[in-house]
One Martini backbone bead per residue (centre of mass of N, CA, C, O) as a GRO file, in nm:
protein
  101
    1MET     BB    1  11.268   8.326   6.245
    2LEU     BB    2  11.009   8.170   6.321
    3ARG     BB    3  11.160   7.922   6.418
    4LEU     BB    4  11.300   8.059   6.660
    5VAL     BB    5  11.043   8.142   6.804
    6ALA     BB    6  10.924   7.858   6.839
    7ILE     BB    7  11.159   7.746   7.003
    8GLY     BB    8  11.147   7.955   7.230
    9LEU     BB    9  10.855   7.893   7.320
   10PHE     BB   10  10.899   7.603   7.396
   11PHE     BB   11  11.115   7.650   7.620
   12CYS     BB   12  10.955   7.858   7.780
   13SER     BB   13  10.707   7.680   7.844
   14ALA     BB   14  10.864   7.465   8.001
   15ALA     BB   15  10.979   7.656   8.216
   16ILE     BB   16  10.712   7.771   8.320
   17ALA     BB   17  10.578   7.506   8.403
   18ASP     BB   18  10.794   7.440   8.618
   19GLU     BB   19  10.764   7.710   8.787
   20HIS     BB   20  10.437   7.666   8.868
   21SER     BB   21  10.451   7.464   9.131
   22SER     BB   22  10.444   7.736   9.303
   23PRO     BB   23  10.358   8.022   9.457
   24ASP     BB   24  10.637   8.159   9.438
   25ALA     BB   25  10.663   8.123   9.131
   26LEU     BB   26  10.417   8.297   9.052
   27ILE     BB   27  10.516   8.558   9.181
   28ARG     BB   28  10.773   8.578   9.014
   29LEU     BB   29  10.635   8.589   8.743
   30VAL     BB   30  10.485   8.850   8.786
   31HIS     BB   31  10.737   9.034   8.860
   32GLN     BB   32  10.899   8.962   8.599
   33ASP     BB   33  10.711   8.928   8.348
   34CYS     BB   34  10.495   9.142   8.403
   35GLY     BB   35  10.705   9.361   8.504
   36SER     BB   36  10.835   9.424   8.223
   37CYS     BB   37  10.567   9.610   8.164
   38HIS     BB   38  10.429   9.687   8.466
   39GLY     BB   39  10.647   9.677   8.652
   40LEU     BB   40  10.815   9.560   8.930
   41THR     BB   41  10.569   9.698   9.116
   42LEU     BB   42  10.300   9.720   8.923
   43LYS     BB   43  10.251  10.050   8.857
   44GLY     BB   44  10.376  10.065   8.578
   45GLY     BB   45  10.445  10.121   8.219
   46LEU     BB   46  10.374  10.007   7.939
   47GLY     BB   47  10.180   9.906   8.128
   48PRO     BB   48   9.955   9.900   8.358
   49ASP     BB   49   9.835   9.898   8.649
   50ILE     BB   50   9.829   9.574   8.867
   51ARG     BB   51   9.699   9.641   9.119
   52PRO     BB   52   9.426   9.587   9.304
   53ASP     BB   53   9.291   9.872   9.271
   54ALA     BB   54   9.320   9.880   8.950
   55LEU     BB   55   9.149   9.579   8.931
   56SER     BB   56   8.858   9.593   9.078
   57HIS     BB   57   8.673   9.557   8.804
   58TYR     BB   58   8.758   9.268   8.831
   59ASP     BB   59   8.735   8.935   8.798
   60VAL     BB   60   8.882   8.637   8.798
   61GLU     BB   61   8.782   8.532   8.523
   62THR     BB   62   8.846   8.780   8.347
   63LEU     BB   63   9.148   8.810   8.420
   64SER     BB   64   9.233   8.525   8.327
   65GLU     BB   65   9.158   8.580   8.030
   66VAL     BB   66   9.359   8.807   7.986
   67VAL     BB   67   9.607   8.640   8.041
   68LEU     BB   68   9.552   8.417   7.823
   69ASP     BB   69   9.447   8.629   7.564
   70GLY     BB   70   9.469   8.907   7.602
   71ILE     BB   71   9.477   9.231   7.415
   72GLN     BB   72   9.358   9.346   7.152
   73GLY     BB   73   9.556   9.617   7.032
   74THR     BB   74   9.785   9.547   7.231
   75ALA     BB   75  10.067   9.450   7.433
   76MET     BB   76   9.891   9.220   7.537
   77PRO     BB   77   9.960   8.900   7.570
   78PRO     BB   78   9.926   8.571   7.529
   79TRP     BB   79   9.956   8.289   7.779
   80ARG     BB   80   9.830   8.013   7.696
   81PRO     BB   81  10.091   7.864   7.578
   82LEU     BB   82  10.236   7.889   7.894
   83MET     BB   83   9.957   7.822   8.052
   84SER     BB   84   9.721   7.750   8.267
   85GLU     BB   85   9.415   7.812   8.395
   86THR     BB   86   9.500   7.777   8.689
   87GLU     BB   87   9.737   7.975   8.684
   88ALA     BB   88   9.575   8.222   8.591
   89LYS     BB   89   9.388   8.226   8.835
   90LYS     BB   90   9.609   8.266   9.049
   91ILE     BB   91   9.709   8.531   8.933
   92ALA     BB   92   9.443   8.686   8.955
   93GLU     BB   93   9.418   8.657   9.259
   94TYR     BB   94   9.681   8.802   9.325
   95LEU     BB   95   9.615   9.073   9.184
   96LEU     BB   96   9.344   9.124   9.356
   97GLN     BB   97   9.477   9.047   9.666
   98GLY     BB   98   9.807   9.022   9.707
   99GLU     BB   99   9.764   8.698   9.722
  100LEU     BB  100   9.814   8.359   9.792
  101LYS     BB  101   9.615   8.051   9.860
   0.00000   0.00000   0.00000
């Protein structure tokens, strides 16, 4: 079972790395992958609301660390194995500002 998970993570990480080459791809990632827990409109679901007003207490650096390392003791997983720090920072900027620059 663990072997299948490791193989799945390998292929998933390769696919995500390829997807992250454009701002549109990062936005899709947020709405599809993050949206699977936080709701497709990001208003909350299994995970909390992650729209800009709900995250206003975070700065870009802290939020990108949350994306990369998850939150221990919660359902928020670490994405570090699947994305770069630059990608996580762009996602944090998008979540805080509602747009990618």
